[in-house]
N, C-alpha and C positions, 0 to 999 in steps of 0.2 A: 704575417700579412700587414704590411706599411698601414699607417693608419690611413693615407690618402687612396690606396687601392680597397681598403676595406669601405672607406666611404665609399666609394664609386659603385662596388659590390652591393652594397645597401640598397641604393639609389636606383640600380637596375633591377634589382630585386622586386621593390617598392612600385617601380614601374610596371613591369611586368604583372605585377598584382592587381593593378590599376586598370592593365589594358585589357587583361583576364576576367575583370570584373565588369567592365565596358562592353566588352565582348559575348559575355553570357546575359548582361541586361538586352542587350540589341536583339538576340535568337530568342530570348525568351517573350519579350518586349510584354512586360505585366500592362502597361498601359494603354496598349493596343495603337500606338503612334507611328511605329516603323511598316509594319505589316507585310514583313517579308516571307515570315517562316509561321503557319499556323497548322497544328498537327493536333488532331482529335485524340485527347490524354494525353498530351505534351503540354501546348498552349494553347489549344482554343478557349477553353473558360477562362474568364480576364476576372479574379475575383476581388482583386486590388482597384481594378479601375472605378469605381463604386466610391465615394469621397476622394477622388482623386481627380473630378472630372476639370477642376480649374487651373490642373497642371498642364491637361493635355488638349481640351475638348477648344478653345479657340485656334491652338496649334493645328489642331487637323483641320478645323473648318479653311484656315488659311492654305495648307497643304491640299485638302480634298477640293477646292473650290467648289463646294455644293451649289445647285442651283433653288434647292427649297428648304428651308430652313425651320426648326420649329424651335420655340422657345420661351423660356417661362420658368415656373422653379419646381420642386419633385415631382407636383401635380403634373406638369408637362412631359417630364422625364419620366415618366413611370406611365405615364397614359395616353400618352400619342404615337403613335407608328409611325415612324418617317417612311414605312415603305409601303403607305395606304396608296393606292393604286390613284386614285384623287388628288391624292397632294404631288406623287409625280407627275401626273397627266399622262399614266399607262405607262408608266418605265422613262419617258423620255427625260423629266429632270432627277439628276441626282441629289438625294434629299440626305438629309444630316439632322440629328435634336442636338441642338445646343444647349439643353435646359442643362440648369444647374439645382442640386438638391439643396434647400435653403435658401435659395435665392431670394432676397426682398428685392423689391421695387428696384431700388437705387441702383442695385447689381446689374437686375433684368434691363434697368433702364442702357446703361452705358455697353449690356452686351449686343443690346439691341442696334444703337449707333453702330459700332462694329459692324455688326451684321449687315446691315442697310448699304454699308459702303463695301462689301466685296464684290468682286468683278463678275460676273455670270448671274447674279443673283434674280431669281425670277419671281421668288412670292415667300413671305414669312408670316406665320404660323405664330403669335404673339399673345402667351397668357397674361393677361390684364389684373394688375394688383395693385394699382396705383396712378398717377396721373402727373405726379411732380418731377421737377428736373432734378440733378444731382452732379454734384463734380465727378469727372470722371479722370480726374488724375491719376488715381489709383491703379486703373485700368490702362493707360498709357501702354502698356505691352501685351495686347490682347494679340493673339499672333504669333507670339515668337515661341520658339521652343526653346525651354529652358534646357540644353542637352547634358548640361553636369547633372541636374537632378534627372533624368530621363535615363541615363549611363551609370553615374557615377556616386548617386547618394546611398545612404545608409537605406533609404524609404525605398529606392528602387533595386537594392538586393534583398532586403525584406522580400518587398511585393513578387519579386523574381521566384524566390521559395516557394512563398505561398502559391502561386502561380503553379508551381510543379507538384504541390504536394496535394491540390485542391480540384485535381481533374475528375469531378466526381459525373461528369453530365449534367450535373445542374446550371440552366444557362442564368449569369449575373446581369448582363448587357448585352447588349447588340452591337455588332458591328459599325450600326448607324447610330448609337450613342442613344438606345432606350434603355433606362433601368427597369428590371425585373422585381426591385426591393424587395418586400417580404414574400412574395409567391411563391416560392420553390421551400420557406421556411418550416421546417419537421416540426417547428412546435406551435403550426397553427393547423394542427387538423380537427379538432374537437370546438365542438359549441363554444364550449368555458372557455377556449382560448382565444375563440374568436371576439365574444363580449370583452373580454379583457383587453385587447388591442383597439376595439372600438373606443372603447372606454378611457384609456389614455390619448388617442388621439381628441377626445370630445373635452378632454378637462379643460383646458386651457380654455375653450368657449361657453365655459359655464359662469352663471351672473348670479350674484346675494339673492337676489328675489323672482325667481322664474314665475312667470303666471302662466298655467296650463291651457286656457282660453282666452289667450290674448288673441284680438283680433287686428286687423290690418288697417288704419286710417289713411286712407289716400289722400287726406286732407295735408299730412302732413310728409306727402313726397315731394321734395324739394322739385321744379321745375322752372325756377331760373337759371336766364343765359350763363353759362359756365364763364366763370371769370379769367381774364386774358392779363393774368401775372403767372408768379413763382409755382401757385399749387395745380397751374395744367400747364408749364409749358413745357415738362417732359414729355407725356404723351402727343403735346401739340408737334413739338419738335419731329419727333418718330413721323409723324403722318405725314409731314411737309415734307422731308426725306425720304420717304417712300414714293410720294410723287414729284418728286424731283428724279428721283432714280427709275422712274416707271415700273417698280416694283407691287405686286399686289400682296398687300397687307390684310390679314384677319386678324381682328383683335376678338381672342377669345373668351370667352366668362364660362368658369371651369364650371364643369356640371358637379355637384355634391347630391350626397345620399340626401333621401327625403329625412333621415335621423337629422342629418346636420340644418336642415331649412325648419325643422321644427325647434331646436335648439335656438336657432337665428329668432322663432316668431317668439318663443315663451322669452325672451330676454329682449324683446324688444326692440331688436334691430333690425327688422325685415323692412321697415320704412328706409333708414338710413341706405340698406344695400339698393331701392329702385331709387332713391333719389342718386345713387353713387352710377348706376346704368344709366338715368336720364344724365346726368352729367358727360359721361364718355360720348354715349351718342349723339349728343347736340353739340358736342365738340365735333367731332368727327363730322359732321354735317355742315358746320360751319368750315372747315378746312376745306372739305373732300367734296363738297354737295350731295345733295339726297340722292340715294341710290346709286353710287359712284362705282364704277365696275372696279376701282380699283381698292378702295378702302370700304372693307366691312366689318359690322359689329356682328358677332353671334353669342346667344345665350341659350345654355341648357337648363334654367332651372324648369323644374316640372315635376308634376307627381305621375311620371310613369312607373312602367313596371322595371324599366332600366335602370332607372335610382334608385329602387326601392327593393334589393334583395335583400330577403330578412338575413340578421344579425345570426338568429337560431334557426337555419337553414338545412343544416345537417349536410352543408359540403366543407371539405376541405379547401383551403386556400386555394392550390393550382387552378381550381375547377371555378374560384368565384371571380364575381363582375366588378366586386369591390374590396378592398383592400382594408380599408376602414373607411370612416366618414367622410375624407376627404380623398384619398387616394385611390383611384379605380385603374381597374385594369385595360389592357390595350382592346380590348372587345368593346368597351364603352366608348374609347377615343375613335376606335373604327366607325361607331355608327355615328358620332359627332360630324367625322370627314366626310362619309356616306353623306348626310345632308349636307355641310355647307360646299363640296364640289360636285353637286348635282347639277350644277348649272342653272339654278333657279333657286328662287328662294323658299324657305320649306313651309308646307302646307301644315295645319294643326295636325295632322295624322303622322307626319316626320317628329324625326326626335328635335328637338332645338328650334330656335329660329334666327333670322336675321331680322335684327332689331332697328326700328327706324321712331323717330320724336312723333309722324303722325299716326302710329299705330300701336304708340303708348300706353295710352288707356285700354285700350281695347285689350292687349299683352297681360295688362296686370289682372283685367277682369276674367278674362278667360284663363289666365293661372288659377285664380282664388277661384273661379267653378270646378277646374279639374283637380283642385284640392279636394273641396269638399266632396266632391264624387269616389273618390279616394279613399278618401279617409273612412266615409261609411261602409266601405267593403273591404277594411284592411282595418280591422281595430287593434291588430298588432302592432301598429306604428308608435301607438300611443303607450302600450305596454311595455316593449322594448326599449323604449326613449326611457318610462320609468326607471327600468333598470338599468339602464346604462349612467343614467343620473347619480343613482347610489353606487353605482362602481365606480363611479368618476371623482367622488367628495371624498 
């Protein structure tokens, strides 16, 4: 064979291999982008979709054009169900959970601006973890599908093989973008495993000198007018764009486990938490007006049973409400959505509430009273927190 014919044959073989790899990845669809072939036992479970959200989620929003979007960090990705009837207006709105694991506020902010500019968007539920603006130059390609990475990359080929290998019936993610995270982890069955998992999450929240009986000093809750500078420009921009686009914007303050709230209290962070909430609510009222039908702030702080599942409950992970002190399962998220989309502000008997400045002091007082009453009948809270604190060190 002449060198020329050999070169042509080699190129043809390489092109055939590349085409075969692309076709293989297209059919297996490990990142759930193409969605043409979904067969149980073949490719229905997508074990490599998690951690690859940034490759595909914004492109899917561009492709699917959802009317209702959930956006935030892994708390929102794991715990807020896109198929909730209230969010979807009884199924009339097409939903998607655009949240990304490990998403810091600067990234979530840029994703929020992208989401609000999508045609047909009716509502956006945004998990709030900041208020500053950020440069979104690094997110200029949000919504673009990178077919080279989806079809021809080593990552795609590896993900396809793993997809075929791990069709074990354990869901990792839903078609609407909700991630199950550790819910079906075989290693999280017994109480000791749950303790370790909770301790690992709480480790980053430990402080040098925790005080067990620390109270709340309401005088230290900052009720100043939110500054009109870079520190609030991001959240202001999101609110203004939602108003401009006539999109219902729900700013959601994530629920946390009561053990997390108690850790915040011991470390003297509670006043800062209430100050931040005041800043968010007053900013929204400045931009949208009080009791706006388009922009709402919902907080799920509370010493309710739904936030107080015992670590040592003798319940394996699949049936738990909380995976750790920050990540809640979709049953908790569904309860939050029940309140948000019930058509009226939540009463004290409901889960969470819509927050306003004119009821802010009452909210704090009721929260403190609720805590005292709850702890009086649940001695395990301090006991389990002490255990987790020791395990976290």
